[in-house]
C-alpha positions in Angstrom: -12.5 -0.1 -43.7 -12.5 -1.1 -47.4 -15.9 -0.6 -48.9 -15.4 -3.9 -50.9 -14.8 -5.9 -47.7 -18.4 -6.8 -47.2 -18.7 -8.0 -50.8 -16.1 -10.8 -50.5 -17.4 -14.3 -50.3 -17.6 -15.7 -46.8 -17.2 -12.4 -45.0 -20.6 -12.5 -43.3 -20.1 -15.8 -41.4 -16.5 -14.9 -40.7 -17.5 -11.5 -39.3 -20.3 -13.0 -37.2 -18.0 -15.5 -35.7 -15.3 -12.9 -34.9 -17.9 -10.5 -33.4 -19.2 -13.3 -31.2 -15.7 -14.1 -30.0 -14.9 -10.4 -29.5 -18.0 -10.1 -27.3 -16.8 -13.0 -25.1 -13.4 -11.5 -25.1 -14.7 -8.1 -23.9 -16.7 -9.7 -21.1 -13.5 -11.6 -20.0 -11.6 -8.3 -20.0 -14.1 -6.7 -17.6 -14.2 -9.8 -15.4 -10.4 -10.1 -15.1 -10.1 -6.4 -14.3 -12.8 -6.7 -11.6 -11.3 -9.8 -10.0 -7.7 -8.4 -10.1 -8.9 -5.2 -8.5 -10.7 -7.2 -5.8 -7.6 -9.3 -5.0 -5.3 -6.2 -4.8 -7.8 -4.3 -2.7 -8.2 -7.3 -0.3 -4.4 -7.7 0.0 -4.0 -4.0 0.6 -6.6 -4.2 3.4 -4.4 -6.9 5.0 -6.3 -10.1 4.2 -4.2 -13.3 3.9 -3.1 -14.4 0.4 -4.7 -17.9 0.7 -8.1 -16.3 1.1 -7.8 -14.9 -2.4 -6.9 -18.1 -4.2 -10.4 -18.5 -5.7 -10.4 -15.0 -7.1 -6.9 -15.4 -8.4 -7.9 -18.6 -10.2 -10.9 -16.8 -11.7 -8.7 -13.9 -12.8 -6.3 -16.4 -14.5 -9.3 -18.2 -16.1 -10.6 -14.9 -17.5 -7.1 -14.0 -18.7 -6.9 -17.4 -20.5 -10.3 -16.9 -22.1 -9.3 -13.5 -23.4 -6.2 -14.8 -25.2 -7.9 -18.0 -26.4 -10.6 -16.0 -28.0 -7.9 -13.8 -29.6 -6.1 -16.9 -30.9 -9.3 -18.3 -32.4 -10.1 -14.9 -34.0 -6.6 -14.9 -35.6 -7.2 -18.5 -37.0 -10.6 -17.6 -38.4 -9.3 -14.4 -39.9 -6.2 -16.1 -41.4 -8.3 -18.8 -43.1 -10.7 -16.2 -44.5 -7.7 -14.1 -45.7 -6.1 -17.1 -47.4 -9.3 -18.1 -49.2 -10.1 -14.5 -50.3 -6.6 -13.7 -51.3 -6.2 -16.8 -53.4 -9.7 -16.2 -55.0 -8.8 -12.6 -55.8 -5.5 -13.5 -57.4 -7.3 -16.2 -59.5 -9.9 -13.6 -60.6 -7.2 -11.1 -61.5 -5.3 -13.7 -63.6 -8.4 -14.8 -65.4 -9.3 -11.2 -66.1 -5.8 -10.4 -67.4 -6.1 -13.3 -69.8 -9.5 -12.0 -71.0 -8.2 -8.4 -71.3 -5.2 -9.7 -73.3 -1.7 -8.4 -74.0 -2.8 -4.9 -75.0 -4.0 -4.2 -71.4 -0.8 -5.7 -70.0 1.3 -3.4 -72.2 -0.9 -0.4 -71.2 -0.6 -1.1 -67.4 3.0 -2.3 -67.5 4.2 -5.9 -67.1 6.3 -5.1 -64.1 3.4 -3.4 -62.3 1.1 -6.4 -63.0 3.6 -9.0 -62.0 4.3 -7.1 -58.7 0.6 -6.7 -58.1 -0.2 -10.3 -58.6 2.7 -11.6 -56.5 3.5 -9.1 -53.8 0.1 -7.3 -53.9 -1.9 -10.4 -53.3 0.3 -11.3 -50.3 -0.1 -7.8 -48.8 -3.8 -7.9 -49.4 -4.0 -11.2 -47.4 -2.1 -9.5 -44.6 -4.6 -6.7 -44.7 -7.6 -9.0 -44.4 -6.0 -11.0 -41.7 -5.6 -7.9 -39.5 -8.5 -5.7 -40.4 -11.3 -8.2 -39.6 -10.5 -8.7 -35.8 -9.4 -5.1 -35.5 -12.8 -3.8 -36.8 -14.6 -6.2 -34.6 -12.6 -5.2 -31.6 -13.2 -1.5 -32.1 -16.9 -2.1 -32.6 -17.5 -4.0 -29.3 -14.8 -3.8 -26.7 -14.8 -0.1 -26.0 -18.6 0.0 -25.7 -18.7 -3.0 -23.3 -16.0 -1.5 -21.1 -17.5 2.0 -21.2 -20.9 0.6 -20.1 -19.3 -1.2 -17.2 -17.3 1.9 -16.2 -20.4 4.1 -16.2 -22.0 1.5 -13.9 -19.0 1.9 -11.5 -18.1 5.6 -11.9 -20.0 8.1 -14.0 -17.2 10.8 -13.9 -14.6 8.5 -15.3 -17.0 7.3 -18.0 -17.7 10.9 -19.0 -13.9 11.6 -19.3 -13.4 8.5 -21.4 -16.4 9.1 -23.7 -15.1 12.7 -24.3 -11.6 11.6 -25.0 -12.5 8.9 -27.6 -13.9 11.2 -30.4 -10.8 13.5 -30.1 -8.6 10.5 -30.6 -10.6 9.2 -33.6 -10.7 12.6 -35.3 -6.9 12.8 -34.9 -6.6 9.3 -36.3 -8.7 10.3 -39.4 -6.6 13.4 -40.1 -3.3 11.5 -39.9 -4.9 8.6 -41.9 -5.8 10.9 -44.7 -2.2 12.3 -44.8 -0.8 8.7 -44.6 -3.0 7.6 -47.5 -1.8 10.5 -49.7 1.8 9.5 -49.1 1.1 5.8 -49.5 -0.6 6.4 -52.9 2.5 8.4 -54.0 4.7 5.6 -52.8 2.7 3.0 -54.7 2.9 5.1 -57.9 6.6 5.3 -57.5 6.8 1.5 -56.8 4.8 0.8 -60.0 7.2 3.0 -62.0 10.2 1.2 -60.4 8.7 -2.2 -61.2 8.0 -1.4 -64.8 11.4 0.2 -65.2 13.1 -2.8 -63.7 11.4 -5.3 -66.0 12.0 -3.1 -69.1 15.7 -2.8 -68.1 16.0 -6.6 -67.7 14.5 -7.2 -71.2 16.8 -4.6 -72.8 20.0 -5.4 -70.9 21.7 -7.0 -73.8 20.8 -4.1 -76.1 22.0 -1.5 -73.6 25.3 -3.4 -73.3 25.6 -3.6 -77.1 25.0 0.2 -77.5 27.3 1.1 -74.6 24.5 2.7 -72.6 24.8 0.4 -69.5 26.4 3.1 -67.3 24.0 5.9 -68.2 21.0 3.6 -67.8 22.3 2.6 -64.3 22.1 6.3 -63.4 18.5 6.3 -64.5 17.7 3.2 -62.3 19.4 5.0 -59.4 17.2 8.0 -59.8 14.0 6.0 -60.0 15.1 3.9 -56.9 16.0 7.1 -55.0 12.5 8.5 -55.7 11.0 5.3 -54.3 13.3 5.5 -51.2 12.2 9.1 -50.6 8.5 8.3 -50.9 8.9 5.3 -48.5 10.7 7.5 -45.9 8.0 10.2 -46.1 5.4 7.5 -45.5 7.3 6.1 -42.6 7.7 9.5 -41.0 3.9 9.9 -41.1 3.4 6.4 -39.6 5.8 7.1 -36.7 4.2 10.4 -36.0 0.7 8.9 -35.9 1.9 6.1 -33.6 3.5 8.7 -31.2 0.4 10.9 -31.3 -1.9 7.9 -30.5 0.2 6.8 -27.6 0.5 10.4 -26.3 -3.2 11.1 -26.3 -4.0 7.7 -24.9 -1.6 8.1 -22.0 -2.9 11.7 -21.4 -6.5 10.5 -21.2 -5.6 7.6 -18.9 -3.6 10.1 -16.7 -6.6 12.4 -16.4 -8.8 9.5 -15.3 -6.1 8.3 -12.8 -5.7 11.8 -11.3 -9.5 12.1 -10.9 -9.7 8.6 -9.3 -6.9 9.4 -6.9 -8.4 12.7 -5.7 -11.8 11.1 -5.2 -10.3 8.1 -3.5 -8.5 10.4 -1.0 -11.7 12.2 -0.3 -13.5 8.9 0.2 -15.9 9.4 -2.7 -15.1 6.0 -4.3 -13.8 2.7 -3.0 -10.4 1.3 -3.8 -11.9 -1.7 -5.7 -13.8 0.7 -8.0 -10.8 2.9 -8.5 -8.5 0.0 -9.4 -11.1 -1.6 -11.7 -11.6 1.7 -13.7 -7.8 2.3 -13.8 -7.2 -1.2 -15.2 -10.0 -0.9 -17.8 -9.1 2.6 -19.0 -6.1 1.5 -21.1 -8.2 -1.5 -22.4 -10.8 1.0 -23.5 -8.3 2.7 -25.8 -6.4 -0.4 -26.9 -8.6 -1.4 -29.9 -8.3 2.1 -31.3 -4.5 2.1 -30.8 -4.2 -1.3 -32.5 -6.3 -0.1 -35.5 -4.1 3.0 -35.7 -0.9 0.9 -35.5 -2.0 -1.7 -38.1 -3.5 1.0 -40.4 0.0 1.9 -41.8 1.0 -1.8 -41.9 -2.0 -2.8 -43.9 -2.6 0.4 -46.0 -0.5 -0.9 -48.9 -2.4 -4.2 -48.8 -5.7 -2.3 -48.9 -4.5 -0.3 -51.9 -3.2 -3.4 -53.6 -6.7 -5.0 -53.1 -8.3 -1.9 -54.6 -6.0 -2.1 -57.6 -6.8 -5.8 -58.2 -10.5 -5.1 -57.9 -10.2 -2.3 -60.5 -8.7 -4.9 -62.9 -11.5 -7.4 -62.1 -14.1 -4.6 -62.7 -12.4 -3.5 -66.0 -15.1 -3.7 -68.7 -14.7 -6.2 -71.5 -17.4 -4.6 -73.8 -18.9 -8.0 -74.2 -22.3 -9.7 -73.7 -23.6 -10.8 -70.3 -21.7 -13.3 -68.3 -24.4 -15.9 -69.0 -23.9 -15.6 -72.7 -20.1 -15.7 -72.3 -20.4 -18.8 -70.1 -22.5 -20.4 -72.8 -19.8 -19.7 -75.4 -17.2 -21.4 -73.1 -19.2 -24.6 -73.2 -19.3 -24.8 -77.0 -16.9 -27.2 -78.7 -15.0 -25.4 -81.4 -12.7 -26.8 -84.0 -10.8 -25.7 -87.2 -10.3 -28.0 -90.2 -9.7 -27.5 -93.9 -13.5 -27.2 -94.3 -14.1 -24.7 -91.6 -15.3 -21.1 -92.2 -14.8 -18.0 -90.1 -16.9 -14.9 -90.9 -16.4 -11.5 -89.4 -19.2 -9.1 -90.0 -19.1 -5.3 -89.3 -16.4 -5.7 -86.6 -15.5 -2.5 -84.8 -13.2 -1.8 -81.9 -13.4 1.4 -79.9 -11.2 1.5 -76.9 -12.7 4.7 -75.4 -16.3 5.9 -75.5 -16.6 8.6 -78.2 -12.9 7.9 -79.1 -11.7 6.9 -82.6 -12.2 3.4 -83.9 -9.1 1.1 -84.1 -11.2 -1.1 -86.4 -14.3 0.1 -88.2 -16.8 -2.1 -90.1 -14.3 -4.9 -90.8 -15.9 -7.8 -92.7 -13.9 -10.9 -93.7 -14.6 -14.5 -94.7 -11.8 -17.0 -94.0 -12.0 -20.6 -95.3 -9.9 -23.6 -94.3 -6.1 -23.5 -94.1 -3.9 -20.9 -95.7 -1.5 -18.1 -95.1 -3.1 -14.7 -94.6 -1.0 -11.5 -94.5 -2.3 -8.4 -92.7 -0.6 -5.2 -93.7 -1.0 -1.5 -93.5 0.7 1.7 -92.4 1.5 2.2 -88.7 -1.8 2.6 -86.8 -3.9 1.0 -89.5 -5.2 -1.6 -87.0 -3.1 -4.6 -87.8 -2.3 -5.5 -84.1 -6.0 -4.8 -83.1 -7.2 -7.2 -85.8 -4.8 -9.9 -84.5 -6.0 -9.3 -81.0 -9.6 -9.9 -82.2 -8.7 -13.0 -84.2 -6.7 -14.3 -81.2 -9.5 -13.9 -78.7 -7.6 -11.2 -76.7 -10.0 -8.5 -77.5 -13.8 -8.3 -77.6 -15.1 -6.1 -80.5 -17.2 -3.2 -79.6 -19.6 -4.0 -82.4 -20.2 -6.6 -85.1 -20.6 -10.4 -85.0 -18.5 -13.5 -85.5 -19.7 -16.8 -87.1 -17.6 -19.9 -86.9 -18.9 -22.9 -88.8 -22.5 -21.7 -88.6 -22.2 -21.0 -84.8 -23.1 -17.4 -83.9 -20.5 -16.1 -81.5 -20.3 -12.7 -79.8 -16.5 -12.8 -80.1 -13.6 -15.2 -80.1 -12.8 -14.5 -76.5 -13.4 -18.1 -75.4 -11.2 -20.8 -74.0 -12.4 -23.2 -76.7 -11.1 -20.9 -79.5 -7.8 -20.0 -77.6 -7.0 -23.7 -77.3 -7.0 -23.8 -81.1 -4.5 -21.0 -81.5 -0.8 -20.3 -81.0 0.4 -16.7 -80.7 3.8 -15.4 -81.6 4.3 -11.7 -80.7 7.1 -9.4 -81.6 9.0 -10.2 -78.4 8.1 -13.8 -77.3 8.4 -14.3 -73.5 11.2 -16.6 -72.5 10.7 -18.1 -69.1 13.5 -18.7 -66.6 13.6 -22.4 -67.2 15.2 -24.9 -69.5 15.1 -24.6 -73.3 13.0 -27.8 -73.5 10.4 -26.5 -70.9 10.1 -23.3 -72.9 9.4 -25.2 -76.0 6.7 -27.3 -74.2 4.8 -24.1 -73.3 1.6 -25.2 -75.2 2.2 -28.9 -74.8 3.8 -29.6 -71.3 3.3 -33.4 -71.6 5.2 -33.9 -74.8 8.1 -36.3 -74.8 11.8 -35.3 -75.2 11.9 -36.8 -78.7 8.9 -34.6 -79.7 10.7 -31.5 -78.3 13.8 -32.5 -80.3 11.9 -32.7 -83.6 10.2 -29.3 -82.9 13.5 -27.7 -82.1 15.0 -29.1 -85.3 12.0 -27.9 -87.4 12.5 -24.4 -85.9 16.2 -24.4 -86.7 17.4 -24.7 -83.1 19.5 -27.9 -83.5 22.8 -26.0 -84.0 22.1 -23.9 -80.9 21.3 -27.0 -78.8 24.6 -28.6 -79.9 26.6 -25.6 -78.6 24.9 -25.7 -75.2 26.7 -27.6 -72.4 23.4 -29.3 -71.3 21.7 -29.3 -74.7 17.9 -28.8 -74.5 18.1 -28.9 -70.7 20.2 -25.7 -70.6 18.7 -23.0 -68.4 17.6 -19.9 -70.5 15.8 -16.6 -69.7 16.3 -14.8 -66.4 19.0 -16.5 -64.4 20.2 -18.5 -67.4 21.7 -18.2 -70.9 20.4 -15.1 -72.8 19.2 -15.7 -76.3 19.3 -13.4 -79.3 16.1 -12.0 -80.8 16.3 -14.5 -83.7 16.8 -17.4 -81.3 13.8 -16.3 -79.1 11.6 -16.3 -82.2 12.8 -19.8 -83.1 11.8 -20.9 -79.6 8.4 -19.4 -80.2 8.2 -21.3 -83.6 9.2 -24.5 -81.9 6.4 -24.0 -79.4 3.9 -23.6 -82.3 5.2 -26.7 -84.1 5.1 -28.8 -80.9 1.5 -27.7 -80.0 0.1 -28.8 -83.4 -2.7 -26.3 -83.0 -4.4 -25.5 -86.3 -4.5 -21.6 -86.1 -1.3 -19.5 -85.8 -1.2 -15.7 -85.2 1.9 -13.6 -85.6 2.1 -10.0 -84.7 5.1 -8.2 -86.2 7.3 -11.3 -85.3 10.4 -10.0 -87.1 10.0 -6.2 -86.8 12.9 -6.0 -84.3 15.3 -8.2 -86.3 17.9 -7.2 -88.9 17.0 -8.1 -92.4 19.6 -10.9 -92.7 18.3 -12.6 -89.6 14.7 -12.1 -90.8 15.4 -13.7 -94.2 17.1 -16.7 -92.5 14.2 -17.1 -90.1 11.7 -16.8 -92.9 13.1 -19.9 -94.5 12.3 -21.8 -91.3 8.9 -20.3 -90.8 7.3 -20.8 -94.1 7.4 -24.7 -94.0 5.8 -24.5 -90.5 2.9 -22.6 -92.0 1.8 -25.5 -94.1 -1.6 -27.1 -93.2 -2.4 -24.3 -90.8 -4.5 -21.2 -90.8 -1.9 -18.4 -90.4 -2.5 -14.7 -89.7 0.7 -12.7 -90.2 0.5 -9.0 -89.3 3.6 -7.2 -90.6 4.9 -4.1 -92.4 7.6 -6.1 -94.1 6.2 -6.6 -97.6 8.7 -9.3 -98.7 6.4 -11.8 -96.9 3.4 -11.0 -99.1 4.2 -13.0 -102.3 4.2 -16.1 -100.1 0.7 -15.3 -98.7 -2.4 -17.0 -100.1 -4.5 -13.9 -99.2 -3.5 -10.3 -98.3 -5.7 -8.1 -96.2 -4.8 -4.4 -96.6 -5.9 -2.1 -93.7 -6.2 1.6 -93.9 -7.4 3.8 -90.9 -9.0 0.7 -89.3 -10.9 -0.3 -92.4 -10.3 -3.1 -95.0 -9.0 -1.2 -98.0 -8.7 -4.2 -100.3 -8.0 -8.0 -100.3 -6.5 -10.3 -102.7 -3.2 -12.1 -103.7 0.0 -10.2 -104.2 -0.3 -10.3 -108.0 -4.0 -9.2 -107.9 -3.3 -6.3 -105.7 -0.2 -5.1 -107.7 -2.3 -5.3 -110.9 -5.1 -3.3 -109.1 -2.6 -0.4 -108.3 -4.5 0.6 -105.2 -3.5 1.0 -101.5 -1.2 -2.1 -101.6 0.6 -0.9 -104.7 1.2 2.4 -103.0 2.6 0.7 -99.9 5.1 -1.3 -102.0 6.2 1.9 -103.8 6.7 3.7 -100.5 9.1 1.1 -99.1 12.7 1.2 -100.3 13.2 -1.9 -102.3 9.4 -2.5 -102.5 8.4 -5.7 -104.2 7.0 -5.7 -107.7 
């Protein structure tokens, strides 16, 4: 059983109700076996059938009670599984937003999408089955065993000796199955990530003529997953056969013993039939746990993986303080001030700092460029400013409000984020533009699209702004995707904009064309632009130069060139550097 199971909300009343129903069910099993044995014994002795109607009706009543209790157990377990699965998925989604895009990139988008969609469903299936199974194995065998001991001590001893052997064998096979299942899940994660990456790069692969060779790679990854799945299935089939074999062997030993003693007159036919009917019922809960173990193991592993994401440390203050930050009302105007003091980011304990003692003062609206060599900390600073990452150290002050970090919903609602590869949803162009403002009218979408330079594209589309794009629709070029992201930012009218290498993957002609569209959209906003393309810098109001995670210097383009420091060296190192 999952060690986290008892920690889920609502498990205790659910488990108590299921245990109570299981106890009633186990008593009904004993009674139906006893009454069935008495009816068969009486008929064998030659008594008329009509004299047994009362006991037949009692047998049918006990039979119905048994299955009604099972049905109610399933309903209770299903309701608990639905609530818990939905709650866990919600917690995972909230935690993923808190951890930010860096964590998603580290874990793999395909893996996370598969985990949230398919993993949550498998986890619900696991909860739905494991609760009644664990209740059954905890009560039913013991009730039956006690009754059998009251009827026939010899049969009780045989059954009590057989059960540990069966359980030990289950544990051994379960350990082997878990090892194979973990390998299967690792292969599945690789396949999921590979599939998503392949979809994203499909146009590029076609352009470079690498489609056929990449299809061979997909085939190899898929074959590894198929092989891992087949190994897991072989273990599952072997364990099911072993459980059935040992169960039948144990029941056969009991039956032979009962038959010999019945011939010798040591027991009555009623007792022998009762024990013989109850013997398979004694092993049934264990067999059901064994059968469902393989069906639910991937759900258990998915639940553990989601719990690891939920437990992922944020390196931030207590939940109480974080909740207090969420309640604060934040705004950004031309008179606002944001101060970062001694900000440091350390992703691993005793590891290097991605940011180290970064202190900045940002006032009002303006265009701020963030530059530096690869690994200087540009993306990390954007993550901190966007509220995707909680600094390991330092403080943030926004308009005289002391904040532990910017990782609050109130701040995120003020920002728009344009990454290097904006995500295009499988929906219409208009709905993609409405990402930050889903309630905007069609006329507003049209103005935003025109401002982002999408009017010409819309005119060429058969359905205009209602054309399907993304997965399952029309594919856009890199420049067109960036224009969609710009239209989102324009439509949202949020005062803070963050751009992380937005044109790094574009050719220089497309970038200069896009630049002419972007610069007017930056007016009357606070813009943070992280890039290594220095031709943007003369248009910036302030330039922050990072070097090894520290602020090397700040100033305008002209001031930094005249200073002939780190910024000047960067311009000289780039072919065609600006002067």
